[in-house]
N, CA, C and O atoms as a GROMACS GRO file, in nm:
protein
  300
    1MET      N    1  16.083  12.043   3.568
    1MET     CA    2  16.107  12.012   3.726
    1MET      C    3  16.256  12.049   3.762
    1MET      O    4  16.350  12.005   3.697
    2LEU      N    5  16.270  12.128   3.865
    2LEU     CA    6  16.407  12.156   3.902
    2LEU      C    7  16.496  12.075   3.970
    2LEU      O    8  16.618  12.089   3.966
    3GLU      N    9  16.432  11.982   4.039
    3GLU     CA   10  16.498  11.866   4.115
    3GLU      C   11  16.606  11.924   4.212
    3GLU      O   12  16.719  11.873   4.212
    4VAL      N   13  16.575  12.028   4.294
    4VAL     CA   14  16.664  12.081   4.387
    4VAL      C   15  16.630  11.997   4.516
    4VAL      O   16  16.516  11.988   4.562
    5THR      N   17  16.739  11.938   4.568
    5THR     CA   18  16.729  11.866   4.696
    5THR      C   19  16.724  11.968   4.812
    5THR      O   20  16.774  12.080   4.802
    6ALA      N   21  16.663  11.925   4.918
    6ALA     CA   22  16.642  11.995   5.050
    6ALA      C   23  16.783  12.054   5.092
    6ALA      O   24  16.786  12.173   5.125
    7ARG      N   25  16.894  11.984   5.094
    7ARG     CA   26  17.015  12.016   5.128
    7ARG      C   27  17.068  12.137   5.024
    7ARG      O   28  17.126  12.236   5.069
    8SER      N   29  17.047  12.123   4.909
    8SER     CA   30  17.082  12.232   4.802
    8SER      C   31  17.005  12.358   4.831
    8SER      O   32  17.062  12.466   4.825
    9ALA      N   33  16.869  12.348   4.864
    9ALA     CA   34  16.786  12.465   4.884
    9ALA      C   35  16.828  12.535   5.017
    9ALA      O   36  16.822  12.657   5.034
   10ALA      N   37  16.871  12.448   5.108
   10ALA     CA   38  16.916  12.506   5.241
   10ALA      C   39  17.046  12.580   5.220
   10ALA      O   40  17.069  12.680   5.288
   11ASP      N   41  17.128  12.540   5.134
   11ASP     CA   42  17.259  12.618   5.104
   11ASP      C   43  17.229  12.738   5.025
   11ASP      O   44  17.299  12.838   5.043
   12ILE      N   45  17.129  12.740   4.937
   12ILE     CA   46  17.102  12.844   4.855
   12ILE      C   47  17.030  12.958   4.940
   12ILE      O   48  17.060  13.077   4.928
   13LEU      N   49  16.931  12.909   5.027
   13LEU     CA   50  16.862  13.004   5.116
   13LEU      C   51  16.943  13.051   5.252
   13LEU      O   52  16.907  13.147   5.321
   14GLY      N   53  17.041  12.981   5.275
   14GLY     CA   54  17.122  13.012   5.404
   14GLY      C   55  17.056  12.967   5.525
   14GLY      O   56  17.065  13.031   5.629
   15ILE      N   57  16.981  12.845   5.514
   15ILE     CA   58  16.903  12.794   5.634
   15ILE      C   59  16.964  12.670   5.669
   15ILE      O   60  17.056  12.625   5.601
   16GLN      N   61  16.917  12.605   5.775
   16GLN     CA   62  16.962  12.480   5.827
   16GLN      C   63  16.899  12.382   5.730
   16GLN      O   64  16.785  12.406   5.688
   17PRO      N   65  16.971  12.264   5.687
   17PRO     CA   66  16.906  12.160   5.624
   17PRO      C   67  16.795  12.093   5.690
   17PRO      O   68  16.714  12.036   5.618
   18ASN      N   69  16.781  12.092   5.804
   18ASN     CA   70  16.653  12.032   5.871
   18ASN      C   71  16.533  12.132   5.859
   18ASN      O   72  16.419  12.086   5.855
   19SER      N   73  16.550  12.244   5.854
   19SER     CA   74  16.452  12.344   5.824
   19SER      C   75  16.402  12.329   5.674
   19SER      O   76  16.281  12.327   5.650
   20ALA      N   77  16.491  12.319   5.583
   20ALA     CA   78  16.460  12.297   5.442
   20ALA      C   79  16.389  12.176   5.431
   20ALA      O   80  16.293  12.174   5.353
   21ALA      N   81  16.421  12.064   5.501
   21ALA     CA   82  16.361  11.934   5.486
   21ALA      C   83  16.218  11.951   5.544
   21ALA      O   84  16.124  11.897   5.486
   22LEU      N   85  16.200  12.021   5.654
   22LEU     CA   86  16.074  12.049   5.708
   22LEU      C   87  15.972  12.105   5.600
   22LEU      O   88  15.863  12.055   5.572
   23PHE      N   89  16.028  12.216   5.546
   23PHE     CA   90  15.954  12.301   5.440
   23PHE      C   91  15.926  12.199   5.326
   23PHE      O   92  15.810  12.189   5.286
   24TYR      N   93  16.015  12.129   5.276
   24TYR     CA   94  15.988  12.028   5.167
   24TYR      C   95  15.866  11.926   5.206
   24TYR      O   96  15.777  11.903   5.125
   25ARG      N   97  15.869  11.868   5.337
   25ARG     CA   98  15.776  11.777   5.381
   25ARG      C   99  15.637  11.844   5.382
   25ARG      O  100  15.541  11.781   5.338
   26LYS      N  101  15.623  11.966   5.431
   26LYS     CA  102  15.504  12.045   5.444
   26LYS      C  103  15.444  12.070   5.306
   26LYS      O  104  15.324  12.056   5.282
   27ILE      N  105  15.534  12.107   5.216
   27ILE     CA  106  15.480  12.131   5.071
   27ILE      C  107  15.436  11.993   5.009
   27ILE      O  108  15.338  11.993   4.934
   28ARG      N  109  15.497  11.884   5.032
   28ARG     CA  110  15.445  11.769   4.983
   28ARG      C  111  15.328  11.730   5.040
   28ARG      O  112  15.246  11.678   4.965
   29GLU      N  113  15.295  11.745   5.179
   29GLU     CA  114  15.171  11.733   5.232
   29GLU      C  115  15.065  11.804   5.164
   29GLU      O  116  14.966  11.743   5.123
   30VAL      N  117  15.078  11.936   5.146
   30VAL     CA  118  14.986  12.019   5.086
   30VAL      C  119  14.953  11.965   4.936
   30VAL      O  120  14.837  11.966   4.893
   31ILE      N  121  15.056  11.922   4.866
   31ILE     CA  122  15.035  11.870   4.725
   31ILE      C  123  14.960  11.753   4.748
   31ILE      O  124  14.854  11.743   4.686
   32ALA      N  125  14.992  11.662   4.826
   32ALA     CA  126  14.912  11.528   4.854
   32ALA      C  127  14.782  11.556   4.890
   32ALA      O  128  14.696  11.489   4.833
   33TYR      N  129  14.743  11.640   4.975
   33TYR     CA  130  14.605  11.682   5.016
   33TYR      C  131  14.523  11.713   4.892
   33TYR      O  132  14.418  11.656   4.866
   34HIS      N  133  14.581  11.810   4.815
   34HIS     CA  134  14.512  11.862   4.708
   34HIS      C  135  14.485  11.744   4.591
   34HIS      O  136  14.378  11.732   4.531
   35LEU      N  137  14.590  11.668   4.571
   35LEU     CA  138  14.579  11.561   4.481
   35LEU      C  139  14.471  11.458   4.526
   35LEU      O  140  14.397  11.405   4.444
   36GLU      N  141  14.464  11.431   4.663
   36GLU     CA  142  14.360  11.342   4.711
   36GLU      C  143  14.227  11.396   4.686
   36GLU      O  144  14.144  11.319   4.638
   37GLN      N  145  14.192  11.523   4.712
   37GLN     CA  146  14.076  11.595   4.692
   37GLN      C  147  14.033  11.577   4.545
   37GLN      O  148  13.919  11.541   4.516
   38GLU      N  149  14.125  11.603   4.458
   38GLU     CA  150  14.092  11.590   4.315
   38GLU      C  151  14.053  11.438   4.267
   38GLU      O  152  13.971  11.411   4.180
   39SER      N  153  14.126  11.351   4.340
   39SER     CA  154  14.120  11.216   4.286
   39SER      C  155  13.972  11.168   4.322
   39SER      O  156  13.925  11.080   4.251
   40HIS      N  157  13.891  11.220   4.430
   40HIS     CA  158  13.768  11.177   4.467
   40HIS      C  159  13.682  11.214   4.344
   40HIS      O  160  13.582  11.148   4.316
   41GLU      N  161  13.722  11.323   4.269
   41GLU     CA  162  13.632  11.360   4.162
   41GLU      C  163  13.652  11.285   4.039
   41GLU      O  164  13.559  11.272   3.959
   42ILE      N  165  13.779  11.231   4.016
   42ILE     CA  166  13.824  11.149   3.910
   42ILE      C  167  13.786  11.015   3.913
   42ILE      O  168  13.728  10.959   3.820
   43PHE      N  169  13.820  10.957   4.029
   43PHE     CA  170  13.785  10.810   4.044
   43PHE      C  171  13.670  10.768   4.129
   43PHE      O  172  13.654  10.818   4.240
   44ASP      N  173  13.591  10.677   4.081
   44ASP     CA  174  13.482  10.642   4.160
   44ASP      C  175  13.466  10.482   4.150
   44ASP      O  176  13.465  10.422   4.042
   45GLY      N  177  13.456  10.423   4.271
   45GLY     CA  178  13.452  10.286   4.294
   45GLY      C  179  13.603  10.235   4.333
   45GLY      O  180  13.687  10.298   4.398
   46VAL      N  181  13.616  10.096   4.270
   46VAL     CA  182  13.742  10.026   4.312
   46VAL      C  183  13.848  10.071   4.203
   46VAL      O  184  13.821  10.075   4.083
   47VAL      N  185  13.965  10.101   4.255
   47VAL     CA  186  14.088  10.132   4.177
   47VAL      C  187  14.178  10.022   4.179
   47VAL      O  188  14.207   9.982   4.292
   48GLU      N  189  14.230   9.962   4.084
   48GLU     CA  190  14.337   9.859   4.101
   48GLU      C  191  14.463   9.910   4.044
   48GLU      O  192  14.468   9.992   3.951
   49LEU      N  193  14.571   9.855   4.108
   49LEU     CA  194  14.707   9.898   4.072
   49LEU      C  195  14.780   9.779   4.042
   49LEU      O  196  14.751   9.676   4.103
   50ASP      N  197  14.874   9.779   3.954
   50ASP     CA  198  14.955   9.671   3.929
   50ASP      C  199  15.091   9.712   3.885
   50ASP      O  200  15.106   9.827   3.844
   51GLU      N  201  15.186   9.635   3.889
   51GLU     CA  202  15.322   9.678   3.848
   51GLU      C  203  15.403   9.552   3.779
   51GLU      O  204  15.383   9.437   3.820
   52SER      N  205  15.485   9.576   3.684
   52SER     CA  206  15.562   9.472   3.620
   52SER      C  207  15.691   9.529   3.585
   52SER      O  208  15.710   9.650   3.583
   53TYR      N  209  15.786   9.436   3.557
   53TYR     CA  210  15.921   9.469   3.522
   53TYR      C  211  15.940   9.412   3.375
   53TYR      O  212  15.897   9.300   3.344
   54PHE      N  213  16.009   9.495   3.286
   54PHE     CA  214  16.032   9.452   3.150
   54PHE      C  215  16.182   9.472   3.110
   54PHE      O  216  16.249   9.560   3.165
   55GLY      N  217  16.230   9.397   3.024
   55GLY     CA  218  16.370   9.420   2.977
   55GLY      C  219  16.467   9.344   3.044
   55GLY      O  220  16.436   9.236   3.095
   56GLY      N  221  16.584   9.390   3.049
   56GLY     CA  222  16.697   9.329   3.102
   56GLY      C  223  16.741   9.195   3.025
   56GLY      O  224  16.686   9.152   2.923
   57VAL      N  225  16.845   9.142   3.088
   57VAL     CA  226  16.907   9.030   3.031
   57VAL      C  227  16.867   8.902   3.118
   57VAL      O  228  16.854   8.912   3.240
   58ARG      N  229  16.849   8.788   3.056
   58ARG     CA  230  16.805   8.665   3.117
   58ARG      C  231  16.903   8.605   3.226
   58ARG      O  232  16.863   8.553   3.330
   59LYS      N  233  17.035   8.616   3.190
   59LYS     CA  234  17.147   8.572   3.265
   59LYS      C  235  17.157   8.632   3.404
   59LYS      O  236  17.126   8.750   3.417
   60GLY      N  237  17.196   8.561   3.508
   60GLY     CA  238  17.219   8.633   3.637
   60GLY      C  239  17.088   8.652   3.713
   60GLY      O  240  16.990   8.578   3.699
   61LYS      N  241  17.094   8.753   3.792
   61LYS     CA  242  16.988   8.780   3.875
   61LYS      C  243  16.853   8.796   3.797
   61LYS      O  244  16.853   8.849   3.686
   62ARG      N  245  16.736   8.749   3.858
   62ARG     CA  246  16.614   8.770   3.799
   62ARG      C  247  16.513   8.854   3.886
   62ARG      O  248  16.536   8.873   4.006
   63GLY      N  249  16.406   8.902   3.829
   63GLY     CA  250  16.317   8.970   3.906
   63GLY      C  251  16.344   9.116   3.919
   63GLY      O  252  16.406   9.174   3.830
   64ARG      N  253  16.300   9.177   4.025
   64ARG     CA  254  16.317   9.318   4.058
   64ARG      C  255  16.455   9.360   4.057
   64ARG      O  256  16.481   9.469   4.004
   65GLY      N  257  16.546   9.293   4.105
   65GLY     CA  258  16.680   9.319   4.121
   65GLY      C  259  16.773   9.321   3.998
   65GLY      O  260  16.882   9.378   3.997
   66ALA      N  261  16.717   9.252   3.891
   66ALA     CA  262  16.791   9.243   3.766
   66ALA      C  263  16.821   9.355   3.697
   66ALA      O  264  16.737   9.444   3.681
   67ALA      N  265  16.948   9.363   3.647
   67ALA     CA  266  17.002   9.491   3.575
   67ALA      C  267  16.914   9.508   3.446
   67ALA      O  268  16.865   9.415   3.383
   68GLY      N  269  16.904   9.633   3.418
   68GLY     CA  270  16.841   9.680   3.298
   68GLY      C  271  16.689   9.662   3.299
   68GLY      O  272  16.625   9.680   3.195
   69LYS      N  273  16.633   9.631   3.408
   69LYS     CA  274  16.474   9.616   3.405
   69LYS      C  275  16.412   9.765   3.413
   69LYS      O  276  16.472   9.864   3.456
   70VAL      N  277  16.302   9.764   3.372
   70VAL     CA  278  16.223   9.886   3.363
   70VAL      C  279  16.098   9.863   3.442
   70VAL      O  280  16.033   9.763   3.413
   71ALA      N  281  16.052   9.944   3.542
   71ALA     CA  282  15.936   9.915   3.617
   71ALA      C  283  15.825   9.985   3.539
   71ALA      O  284  15.849  10.094   3.487
   72VAL      N  285  15.704   9.928   3.527
   72VAL     CA  286  15.586   9.979   3.466
   72VAL      C  287  15.476   9.954   3.550
   72VAL      O  288  15.458   9.839   3.592
   73PHE      N  289  15.391  10.057   3.585
   73PHE     CA  290  15.289  10.063   3.673
   73PHE      C  291  15.169  10.091   3.604
   73PHE      O  292  15.165  10.176   3.515
   74GLY      N  293  15.061  10.019   3.643
   74GLY     CA  294  14.928  10.043   3.563
   74GLY      C  295  14.832  10.067   3.674
   74GLY      O  296  14.841  10.014   3.785
   75ILE      N  297  14.721  10.166   3.631
   75ILE     CA  298  14.622  10.187   3.723
   75ILE      C  299  14.498  10.156   3.657
   75ILE      O  300  14.391  10.166   3.718
   0.00000   0.00000   0.00000
């Protein structure tokens, strides 16, 4: 993955940052549409999602904001 921001792409292509952001949004919409179409073939019935946070130190802030926590998502 290249991880090129819309602003960087705008500089490289010589276009306005807002135009690059618009193109990025449209590309994401197309990707999301196709992923949604494929998901209907993969998933049937109820799908459950859950998240949890692991690691970090016990002292200080607890929960999502604690330093060193790793988010884990399950489907």
